[in-house]
TORLOBA-859089 format. One record per residue (C-alpha): residue in one letter; x, y, z. Coordinates in pm, 1 decimal. Example, Ala and Ser with C-alpha at 12.3 -4.5 7.8 and 13.67 -1.06 7.14 Angstrom:
% TORLOBA-859089
+---------+----------+----------+----------+
| residuo |        u |        v |        w |
+---------+----------+----------+----------+
|       A |   1230.0 |   -450.0 |    780.0 |
|       S |   1367.0 |   -106.0 |    714.0 |
+---------+----------+----------+----------+
//
This chain:
% TORLOBA-859089
+---------+----------+----------+----------+
| residuo |        u |        v |        w |
+---------+----------+----------+----------+
|       S |     -4.9 |  -1999.2 |    835.5 |
|       S |   -181.7 |  -1726.3 |   1023.8 |
|       R |   -325.9 |  -1391.4 |    919.6 |
|       H |   -205.1 |  -1077.5 |   1092.1 |
|       S |   -301.2 |   -712.3 |   1080.0 |
|       N |   -114.8 |   -409.5 |   1204.0 |
|       Q |   -442.0 |   -226.5 |   1263.1 |
|       N |   -463.1 |   -363.0 |   1618.3 |
|       S |   -104.0 |   -277.3 |   1704.1 |
|       N |    -21.5 |    -47.6 |   1994.1 |
|       F |    314.3 |     33.5 |   1832.4 |
|       N |    365.4 |    405.0 |   1771.5 |
|       N |    412.1 |    451.5 |   1395.6 |
|       S |    493.1 |    823.2 |   1421.3 |
|       H |    850.1 |    760.6 |   1303.8 |
|       I |    731.4 |    602.5 |    978.6 |
|       G |    740.2 |    860.1 |    704.1 |
|       P |    517.1 |    885.3 |    397.9 |
|       Q |    763.6 |    678.1 |    194.0 |
|       M |    679.2 |    366.7 |    398.8 |
|       P |    345.8 |    207.1 |    306.3 |
|       R |    117.7 |     73.8 |    575.3 |
|       I |     55.4 |   -298.3 |    552.9 |
|       G |   -292.3 |   -435.7 |    618.5 |
|       G |   -349.1 |   -809.9 |    627.3 |
|       W |    -59.9 |  -1044.2 |    572.4 |
|       K |     23.0 |  -1411.6 |    604.0 |
|       R |    325.2 |  -1540.7 |    790.1 |
|       G |    547.2 |  -1789.5 |    609.3 |
|       E |    857.7 |  -1979.3 |    708.9 |
|       N |   1120.9 |  -1860.2 |    953.0 |
|       I |   1407.4 |  -1715.9 |    747.5 |
|       G |   1631.3 |  -1592.1 |   1028.3 |
|       A |   1679.5 |  -1514.1 |   1393.2 |
|       G |   1881.0 |  -1268.1 |   1593.7 |
|       A |   1929.2 |  -1133.1 |   1941.6 |
|       F |   1594.9 |   -947.4 |   1938.8 |
|       G |   1362.9 |  -1184.1 |   1754.0 |
|       N |   1279.8 |  -1399.7 |   1455.1 |
|       V |   1234.0 |  -1299.0 |   1092.0 |
|       F |    964.7 |  -1461.3 |    881.3 |
|       M |    872.1 |  -1449.4 |    516.1 |
|       G |    551.0 |  -1249.6 |    484.9 |
|       L |    293.7 |  -1222.9 |    208.4 |
|       N |     87.1 |   -905.6 |    173.9 |
|       S |   -268.9 |  -1037.8 |    139.4 |
|       D |   -378.9 |   -734.3 |    -63.7 |
|       T |    -96.9 |   -711.0 |   -319.2 |
|       G |     72.2 |  -1052.6 |   -313.7 |
|       E |    404.0 |   -878.5 |   -241.6 |
|       L |    662.1 |  -1073.4 |    -40.9 |
|       M |    827.1 |   -907.9 |    256.6 |
|       A |   1032.5 |   -987.4 |    563.0 |
|       V |    850.6 |   -956.1 |    895.9 |
|       K |   1041.4 |   -934.2 |   1222.5 |
|       E |    875.7 |  -1063.5 |   1538.2 |
|       V |   1022.4 |   -919.9 |   1857.1 |
|       A |    960.8 |   -993.1 |   2224.0 |
|       F |    968.8 |   -715.1 |   2481.5 |
|       H |   1085.4 |   -744.3 |   2841.5 |
|       A |    826.1 |   -729.2 |   3117.7 |
|       D |   1062.4 |   -503.4 |   3316.8 |
|       P |    963.7 |   -142.0 |   3224.4 |
|       G |   1327.1 |    -24.5 |   3228.0 |
|       K |   1439.9 |   -298.9 |   2993.7 |
|       M |   1126.8 |   -261.3 |   2781.3 |
|       Q |   1211.3 |    101.2 |   2702.3 |
|       E |   1565.3 |     -2.6 |   2608.5 |
|       S |   1423.0 |   -267.4 |   2372.4 |
|       I |   1187.0 |    -12.1 |   2217.3 |
|       D |   1473.7 |    232.9 |   2167.8 |
|       Q |   1687.2 |    -35.6 |   1999.4 |
|       L |   1398.1 |   -140.7 |   1776.2 |
|       E |   1325.4 |    218.8 |   1675.0 |
|       H |   1694.3 |    262.4 |   1589.0 |
|       E |   1685.1 |    -52.2 |   1373.6 |
|       I |   1366.9 |     64.3 |   1198.3 |
|       S |   1526.7 |    400.8 |   1126.2 |
|       L |   1837.3 |    232.8 |    985.3 |
|       L |   1638.8 |     -9.5 |    769.4 |
|       A |   1411.2 |    270.9 |    644.0 |
|       S |   1716.3 |    456.0 |    511.9 |
|       L |   1827.6 |    161.4 |    296.5 |
|       R |   1750.7 |    163.5 |    -75.0 |
|       H |   1756.3 |   -170.7 |   -252.4 |
+---------+----------+----------+----------+
//
């Protein structure tokens, strides 16, 4: 498995409110699902040992389609952030 960090991400986290913790280092586990926009992996927070789902998405090279993908991803993040489980 590989180690990842969101500290090097260019993704704009301005939509993430204070209720969503920032994740530092994590390890990617097995693929647990796939959809139209990417794959979902089991993740392990290296600091806390907490398990999580991590979605890996690919963006289009076409700037017009890239913005559409970003908009769809931001919508999904907003929806998932509103869930309580």
